[in-house]
Residue, then its C-alpha position, 0 to 999 in steps of 0.5 A: x499499500x502506498x500514499x502520496x504525501x506532501x511535506x513542506x511543499x515537497x511530494x513523497x511516496x510513502x510505502x507501507x514498508x516504512x520507506x519514503x521515496x521523493x518525487x524526481x525533479x521533473x515530477x515523473x516518477x520517484x527516486x529509486x532509493x528511500x529518502x533520508x539518512x540515519x542518526x547516531x541514535x539509529x533514527x531515519x530522517x530526511x531533510x526538507x527545506x533545511x528542516x530535519x524530519x523523523x521518517x517514523x513521524x511522517x509514516x504516521x502522518x501518511x497512514x494515521x493522519x498524525x500531525x507530524x509537527x506535534x512533538x507532545x506525542x511520541x511514536x514508538x517502535x514496537x520491535x525496538x528496530x528504529x533503523x529498519x522497521x518504520x513500517x506502519x505496523x511497527x509504529x504505536x502512539x505513546x506518551x513518554x511514560x509508555x514509550x520507556x516501557x519497552x527498553x531492553x537495558x533496564x535492570x529493574x533493581x538497585x543495590x541499597x543497604x546490603x540488599x537488591x531492591x526491585x522497583x518499577x515506574x508507573x504513572x510517574x510513581x515508583x512501585x517497590x517490589x521488595x528487597x532480595x539477597x541476589x540480583x537474580x531474585x530482584x530481577x525476577x521480581x521486576x519482570x513480574x512487576x513489568x507484567x502487571x504494570x507495563x501492559x500495552 
């Protein structure tokens, strides 16, 4: 599925796979390579009239009628793949709190007064899961809490 969209006066073909293709200068067809470059953080972006736009935001504009200029709403990559997977089925709307739920490198515990504390954040509140003798026990409790509080 494809849609023709216009951003800042420039036409693009948005493909459901997550790629954007610029209209050729003579208005006859589209470029063969997807538009954009990859940032240091792994996001695809394109420059239009000296402004930078993130491709995943433009994909939501094309297929979900999203205002790509509204920076209060975040877009989450469901499978964590920011570079290759801007497919519309891999994107969802999220607030800042929800967007942090699927981080992979979160331990979910810390060391405090000789014990490992399992903790999780939900609605800007910290939920305490208990103190444990080992990292493994604290991590296990954190994962249990995650199943309860971080539900999409």
